C-alpha positions as CSV (number, residue, x, y, z in Angstrom):
1,M,-22.0,-9.6,16.2
2,L,-20.9,-11.8,13.3
3,A,-23.0,-14.9,12.8
4,L,-20.5,-17.8,12.5
5,P,-21.2,-20.9,10.3
6,A,-21.6,-24.3,11.8
7,F,-17.8,-24.6,12.2
8,D,-15.8,-22.2,14.3
9,L,-14.4,-19.6,11.8
10,R,-11.7,-18.5,14.2
11,D,-10.6,-22.1,14.8
12,E,-10.4,-22.7,11.0
13,L,-8.3,-19.6,10.5
14,H,-6.0,-20.6,13.4
15,R,-5.6,-24.1,11.9
16,T,-4.7,-22.7,8.5
17,H,-2.5,-19.9,9.6
18,S,0.9,-21.5,9.0
19,G,0.0,-22.6,5.5
20,A,-1.8,-19.4,4.8
21,F,1.2,-17.3,5.7
22,A,3.4,-19.5,3.5
23,W,0.9,-19.0,0.7
24,A,0.8,-15.3,1.3
25,V,4.6,-15.1,1.1
26,H,4.4,-16.9,-2.2
27,C,1.7,-14.6,-3.5
28,C,3.8,-11.6,-2.5
29,R,6.9,-12.9,-4.4
30,G,8.8,-13.7,-1.2
31,D,8.2,-10.3,0.5
32,R,7.4,-11.3,4.1
33,D,6.3,-7.8,5.2
34,E,3.9,-7.5,2.3
35,A,2.6,-11.1,3.1
36,E,1.9,-10.1,6.7
37,E,-0.2,-7.1,5.4
38,V,-2.0,-9.2,2.8
39,L,-2.8,-11.9,5.4
40,H,-4.0,-9.3,7.8
41,V,-6.4,-7.8,5.2
42,A,-7.6,-11.3,4.2
43,Y,-8.4,-12.1,7.9
44,A,-10.2,-8.8,8.2
45,K,-12.3,-9.6,5.1
46,V,-13.3,-13.0,6.5
47,L,-14.0,-11.8,10.0
48,E,-16.0,-8.8,8.8
49,G,-18.0,-10.9,6.4
50,R,-16.7,-9.2,3.3
51,A,-15.5,-12.7,2.1
52,R,-17.9,-15.5,2.9
53,F,-17.2,-19.2,3.0
54,E,-20.1,-20.9,1.2
55,E,-18.7,-24.5,1.5
56,R,-18.3,-25.0,-2.2
57,S,-14.8,-26.2,-1.5
58,T,-12.7,-26.9,1.6
59,F,-12.1,-23.9,3.9
60,R,-8.4,-24.1,3.2
61,T,-8.9,-23.9,-0.6
62,W,-11.4,-21.1,-0.3
63,F,-9.2,-19.1,2.2
64,F,-6.1,-19.5,0.0
65,G,-8.2,-18.0,-2.9
66,V,-9.1,-15.0,-0.7
67,I,-5.3,-14.6,0.0
68,R,-4.4,-14.8,-3.6
69,L,-7.1,-12.2,-4.6
70,T,-6.1,-9.9,-1.7
71,A,-2.4,-10.0,-2.7
72,H,-3.5,-9.1,-6.3
73,E,-5.6,-6.2,-5.0
74,Q,-2.8,-4.9,-2.7
75,R,-0.3,-5.1,-5.5
76,R,-2.6,-3.2,-7.9
77,W,-3.4,-0.6,-5.2
78,R,0.3,0.0,-4.6
79,W,1.0,0.3,-8.3
80,L,-1.9,2.8,-8.7
81,Q,-0.6,4.9,-5.8
82,F,2.9,4.8,-7.1
83,T,1.7,5.9,-10.5
84,R,-0.2,8.8,-8.9
85,L,2.9,9.9,-7.0
86,E,5.0,9.4,-10.2
87,R,2.6,11.6,-12.2
88,W,2.8,14.3,-9.5
89,W,6.6,14.1,-9.7
90,Q,6.6,14.4,-13.4
91,D,4.2,17.3,-13.4
92,T,6.4,19.2,-10.9
93,E,9.5,18.8,-13.1
94,G,8.0,20.7,-16.0
95,E,7.9,19.8,-19.6
96,R,10.4,17.2,-20.8
97,D,10.8,15.4,-24.0
98,D,8.3,12.5,-24.1
99,D,11.0,10.0,-24.9
100,D,13.1,11.2,-22.0
101,R,10.0,11.2,-19.7
102,H,9.0,7.6,-20.2
103,A,12.3,5.8,-20.8
104,H,13.0,3.6,-17.9
105,A,10.9,5.8,-15.6
106,E,9.3,3.4,-13.2
107,D,12.1,0.8,-12.8
108,E,14.9,3.3,-12.3
109,R,13.0,5.9,-10.2
110,I,11.5,3.6,-7.6
111,P,14.8,3.2,-5.6
112,A,15.4,7.0,-5.8
113,L,11.9,7.7,-4.7
114,R,12.0,5.3,-1.8
115,A,15.4,6.7,-0.7
116,A,14.1,10.3,-0.9
117,L,10.9,9.4,1.0
118,G,13.1,7.9,3.7
119,R,15.0,11.2,4.1
120,L,11.8,13.2,4.9
121,S,10.8,13.9,8.5
122,R,8.5,11.3,10.1
123,R,5.5,13.6,9.9
124,Q,6.2,14.5,6.3
125,Q,6.4,10.8,5.4
126,E,3.2,10.1,7.3
127,I,1.2,12.9,5.6
128,L,2.5,12.1,2.1
129,H,1.8,8.4,2.7
130,L,-1.8,9.0,3.8
131,V,-2.5,11.5,0.9
132,F,-0.7,9.7,-1.9
133,Y,-0.9,6.0,-1.0
134,E,-4.1,5.9,1.1
135,S,-6.0,8.5,-1.0
136,L,-7.0,10.5,2.1
137,T,-7.6,14.2,1.9
138,I,-5.3,16.5,3.9
139,Q,-8.2,17.0,6.4
140,D,-8.6,13.2,6.9
141,A,-4.9,12.7,7.2
142,A,-4.8,15.4,9.9
143,N,-7.5,13.6,11.7
144,V,-5.6,10.3,11.5
145,L,-2.5,11.9,12.8
146,A,-4.3,13.9,15.5
147,M,-3.0,17.2,14.3
148,P,-4.6,20.5,13.2
149,V,-5.3,20.7,9.5
150,G,-3.0,23.7,9.2
151,T,-0.1,21.7,10.6
152,A,-0.9,18.8,8.2
153,R,-1.0,21.2,5.2
154,T,2.4,22.6,6.3
155,H,3.9,19.1,6.6
156,Y,2.3,18.2,3.2
157,E,3.7,21.2,1.3
158,R,7.1,21.1,3.0
159,G,7.3,17.3,2.4
160,K,6.5,17.7,-1.3
161,A,9.0,20.5,-1.7
162,R,11.7,18.5,0.1
163,L,10.9,15.4,-1.9
164,R,11.1,17.5,-5.1
165,A,14.5,18.8,-4.0
166,L,15.8,15.4,-3.0
167,L,14.8,13.9,-6.3
168,A,16.4,16.7,-8.2
169,E,19.7,15.9,-6.5
170,E,19.6,12.3,-7.8
171,P,21.9,11.8,-10.8
172,T,19.9,11.0,-13.9
173,P,20.7,7.6,-15.5
């Protein structure tokens, strides 16, 4: 059981929720869905004791700092995962001229990648998300999805192949 400080941590979190959500939206550049996720992670950090209020400032000030740092961590994590998926995509396309490979790659490919991911089956989306974005092994992803590892491997391979085909259909800028 979590030992709570002299004040009631849950009451403080409840009191600051409205402002905390507004701050999270700001930290997430207006993306409300991302802000919900950031706020959820920030609450989890506090309630699990991974972020501790040491009363060096007001609770609100401290918690807003936790939100800001969490938003930064989440943004960096998504960027790293997208970079990993982008690297895989480039590796599967074969050798290309370096200038061609890097020119406008991230900005122009993000919408195409998102659209292509949206056209995969639900299971393929889930397995690719867990492996590429959450850094799970196929075995771990299979456990999360409550499916045999062989089935997960099949969805993973078919998802990658379908994604590759869908991205090849996209007109190049």
